[in-house]
BAGU-601225 format. One record per residue (C-alpha): residue in one letter; x, y, z. Coordinates in steps of 0.25 Angstrom, whole numbers, padded with zeros to 4 digits, always signed. Example, Ala and Ser with C-alpha at 12.3 -4.5 7.8 and 13.67 -1.06 7.14 Angstrom:
<rs>
A+0049-0018+0031;S+0055-0004+0029;
</rs>
This chain:
<rs>
M+0000-0001+0000;F+0012+0009+0004;K+0018+0006-0011;F+0005+0010-0017;F+0004+0023-0009;L+0018+0027-0013;F+0015+0023-0028;F+0003+0032-0028;C+0010+0044-0021;F+0020+0043-0033;I+0009+0043-0043;I+0004+0055-0037;L+0018+0062-0036;A+0020+0059-0051;H+0008+0063-0057;G+0003+0074-0047;N+0008+0087-0057;L+0001+0081-0070;G-0009+0091-0069;H+0000+0104-0074;G+0011+0102-0084;S+0017+0089-0081;S+0027+0082-0089;E+0019+0070-0087;R+0007+0073-0094;K+0005+0067-0108;V+0009+0073-0120;G+0003+0071-0134;I-0001+0077-0147;Y-0014+0083-0149;E-0021+0085-0163;L-0031+0096-0167;K-0038+0093-0181;K-0048+0102-0189;G-0049+0097-0203;D-0035+0097-0211;F-0030+0107-0198;S-0024+0100-0188;I-0014+0102-0176;K-0007+0095-0165;V-0004+0098-0152;T+0006+0093-0142;N+0004+0096-0126;F+0019+0097-0125;G+0020+0112-0124;A+0007+0113-0131;R+0013+0112-0144;I+0007+0113-0158;V+0013+0100-0164;S+0008+0102-0178;V-0002+0110-0187;N-0007+0103-0201;L-0015+0111-0211;P-0015+0110-0227;D-0007+0118-0236;K-0013+0124-0249;N-0014+0111-0255;G-0021+0104-0244;K-0008+0097-0238;L-0007+0096-0223;A+0006+0101-0217;D+0010+0103-0203;V+0014+0117-0201;V+0022+0117-0188;L+0035+0112-0184;G+0036+0101-0174;Y+0039+0086-0170;D+0032+0074-0172;T+0031+0069-0158;V+0029+0073-0144;N+0042+0069-0139;E+0049+0078-0150;Y+0042+0089-0143;M+0045+0086-0130;N+0060+0083-0133;N+0062+0095-0140;S+0063+0110-0134;G+0058+0116-0145;N+0045+0125-0145;F+0038+0118-0158;G+0023+0121-0157;A+0024+0124-0142;I+0018+0135-0133;V+0028+0141-0126;G+0028+0149-0113;R+0026+0151-0101;V+0032+0163-0108;A+0036+0162-0123;N+0049+0168-0130;R+0060+0174-0121;I+0061+0180-0108;A+0074+0188-0106;G+0083+0184-0095;A+0074+0172-0091;Q+0067+0181-0080;F+0056+0192-0078;T+0051+0199-0068;L+0035+0199-0064;D+0029+0207-0053;G+0042+0210-0046;T+0048+0195-0046;L+0059+0191-0056;Y+0056+0177-0061;K+0067+0169-0067;L+0065+0159-0079;D+0070+0147-0085;A+0082+0153-0094;N+0081+0143-0106;G+0084+0153-0117;G+0097+0160-0122;N+0107+0151-0114;G+0098+0155-0100;T+0096+0170-0104;Y+0081+0170-0106;T+0068+0161-0105;V+0062+0157-0118;H+0048+0150-0120;G+0046+0149-0105;G+0058+0141-0101;R+0063+0127-0103;K+0049+0121-0098;G+0041+0131-0105;F+0027+0128-0110;S+0032+0121-0123;Q+0039+0111-0115;V+0028+0105-0105;I+0016+0097-0106;W+0002+0104-0108;K-0011+0098-0103;V-0021+0095-0114;K-0034+0101-0109;K-0042+0099-0121;H-0041+0093-0135;E-0052+0092-0146;K-0045+0087-0157;S-0054+0090-0169;G-0069+0095-0172;P-0073+0109-0174;S-0063+0115-0163;P-0051+0106-0161;Y-0042+0111-0149;I-0033+0108-0138;T-0030+0115-0125;L-0017+0113-0117;S-0013+0118-0102;Y-0001+0119-0096;Y+0002+0123-0081;S+0014+0131-0078;A+0019+0132-0064;D+0024+0143-0056;G+0038+0144-0058;E+0039+0136-0070;E+0051+0141-0079;G+0052+0152-0068;F+0038+0159-0072;P+0029+0163-0061;G+0016+0158-0058;A+0008+0146-0063;V+0001+0147-0077;L-0009+0137-0084;S-0009+0139-0099;Y-0018+0134-0110;I-0016+0131-0124;T-0026+0129-0135;Y-0025+0125-0149;A-0037+0125-0157;L-0041+0123-0172;S-0051+0130-0180;E-0055+0131-0194;P-0051+0135-0205;Y-0036+0133-0200;K-0035+0139-0186;L-0026+0135-0175;S-0029+0143-0162;V-0019+0143-0150;T-0025+0148-0136;M-0014+0150-0124;K-0019+0153-0112;S-0012+0155-0098;K-0017+0158-0083;A-0006+0162-0073;L-0012+0155-0061;N-0005+0162-0049;K+0004+0174-0053;A+0007+0183-0064;T+0018+0176-0075;P+0021+0178-0090;V+0015+0170-0099;N+0017+0171-0114;L+0015+0158-0123;A+0018+0156-0137;Q+0014+0145-0148;H+0028+0141-0154;S+0024+0133-0167;F+0034+0134-0178;W+0025+0136-0191;N+0028+0131-0205;L+0017+0133-0214;G+0023+0124-0225;G+0023+0113-0216;H+0033+0110-0204;D+0042+0103-0214;S+0042+0112-0225;G+0055+0120-0224;D+0056+0134-0218;I+0046+0146-0216;L+0054+0156-0222;S+0046+0158-0235;D+0033+0159-0226;E+0026+0173-0227;L+0024+0179-0214;Q+0016+0190-0208;I+0016+0196-0193;S+0007+0206-0187;A+0018+0213-0180;S+0024+0227-0183;R+0034+0226-0171;I+0043+0216-0164;T+0050+0214-0151;P+0066+0214-0154;V+0075+0204-0147;D+0089+0203-0143;K+0098+0192-0145;N+0091+0182-0137;L+0078+0186-0144;I+0072+0192-0131;P+0065+0205-0133;T+0072+0219-0131;G+0059+0226-0126;E+0058+0233-0139;I+0045+0232-0150;V+0050+0237-0163;S+0044+0238-0177;V+0046+0228-0188;K+0046+0238-0198;R+0057+0237-0209;T+0062+0225-0202;P+0063+0210-0205;Y+0053+0208-0194;D+0041+0215-0201;F+0031+0204-0206;L+0019+0214-0206;S+0016+0210-0220;P+0020+0195-0226;H+0035+0192-0228;V+0042+0179-0231;I+0050+0176-0219;K+0063+0173-0226;T+0062+0187-0233;Q+0060+0194-0220;M+0071+0185-0212;K+0081+0190-0221;E+0081+0204-0216;L+0082+0199-0201;P+0096+0204-0195;N+0109+0197-0196;G+0108+0184-0187;S+0094+0183-0186;K+0089+0168-0190;G+0075+0172-0192;Y+0063+0178-0185;D+0062+0176-0169;I+0054+0188-0164;N+0042+0193-0157;Y+0032+0201-0165;V+0023+0212-0158;L+0010+0209-0165;N+0002+0221-0170;G-0009+0224-0160;Y+0000+0217-0149;E-0007+0224-0137;S-0021+0217-0140;K-0023+0204-0135;K-0033+0201-0147;M-0029+0191-0158;K-0021+0198-0169;P-0014+0194-0181;V+0000+0189-0179;A+0006+0182-0191;V+0003+0175-0205;V+0012+0165-0211;Y+0010+0160-0225;N+0017+0148-0232;K+0015+0151-0246;K+0019+0136-0251;S+0009+0129-0242;G-0002+0140-0243;R-0003+0140-0227;E-0005+0152-0219;M-0005+0154-0205;K-0011+0167-0198;L-0008+0169-0184;S-0016+0178-0174;S-0014+0181-0158;N-0017+0188-0147;A-0003+0189-0143;P+0006+0202-0143;G+0018+0195-0151;V+0022+0184-0160;Q+0036+0178-0160;L+0040+0175-0175;Y+0051+0163-0175;T+0056+0158-0188;G+0062+0145-0183;N+0075+0151-0184;N+0082+0142-0174;L+0076+0127-0179;K+0087+0119-0183;N+0087+0104-0187;V+0074+0101-0179;K+0069+0089-0182;G+0053+0089-0182;K+0041+0082-0188;G+0043+0071-0197;G+0057+0073-0195;Y+0058+0086-0203;I+0071+0095-0199;Y+0066+0109-0195;Q+0076+0119-0197;A+0076+0135-0196;Y+0063+0142-0200;A+0056+0128-0201;G+0044+0136-0194;L+0040+0150-0189;C+0034+0153-0175;L+0024+0164-0174;E+0023+0164-0158;T+0012+0174-0153;Q+0017+0178-0140;G+0019+0189-0129;F+0031+0197-0132;P+0044+0190-0128;D+0051+0193-0114;S+0039+0202-0111;V+0041+0199-0096;N+0053+0208-0097;H+0047+0219-0106;P+0036+0227-0100;N+0034+0234-0113;F+0029+0220-0120;P+0015+0215-0117;S+0015+0208-0104;Q+0014+0192-0103;I+0011+0192-0088;V+0000+0184-0085;T-0008+0184-0072;P-0019+0175-0064;G-0029+0185-0069;K-0023+0187-0083;P-0022+0174-0091;Y-0014+0173-0103;E-0020+0171-0117;H-0015+0170-0131;Y-0021+0166-0143;M-0016+0162-0156;L-0024+0159-0169;Y-0017+0152-0183;T-0025+0153-0194;F-0020+0145-0206;T-0024+0147-0221;I-0021+0139-0233;N-0018+0148-0245;K-0020+0140-0259;D-0015+0151-0267;
</rs>
């Protein structure tokens, strides 16, 4: 009887924390399907694994970079398709002051000089709980949740976050990110980190795509890609995508040493929390076009500059510029720049971040 009691206690200790962010929760891949439009999501990092839709000839292709198996996502530190946080992008010095208290964070970037994407155990590297999953029907969707404990990676306060991916016609994918501060003020700035290639994930690079961004200003950065605090115009610079430009044409004008784009754009009308145009990407060969709108103040354009010899889906090797990211977000390092829109969330002021991708197929 005593041995049985010890065994029972061991079971309780081993499984008592399965309710919040446990590594023992099952990891899987979940599909949403609406006609010839489908996506797959994994609850490891709340990631988009695939997005399949037809081209102008009706041929289906997967238009996001990634891996074939869950294990590959779990064994690689990259952020293909992930939700990154608690605070996306960079925080200078891996620290910030809030309400008179200095908080020191996990310095996982720049040889220990800053925090990037929430730290080593950011939201992209944890297992989310699947709350609801409707695979098909009129409104396919999946909702995932993650409980981030007080002090996780150095951040103050406990946070409960929810991510919902949903499909609607004709080819629309919505992303809803919500977070609640449960006991004290804390920064929250989530971003969806998919790498898009509208020609297909294995079609080469994105340099011939046309890109338009609804932003007349950027937040310039230092050598570590941390904002200086300035907000400057893109006029007469290679950062100007107010009208559509072929990416490689614009990239040629970047300063010497720049491999490509990795910069935060200040969206026009950023002061408003209403939905607004963000960007349009067009791949002429496939006829696929992606329009993105969001209520976030900024968007990070990243052209996959640092991809090198990454073995992806079907064994295809991703190289530089194999995909581009359009990560709607609060401005990077906003916790250290009072002139940037605040990303501080309190128990009475939740975080709400919306994205809408609208895909169209141009047959001309």
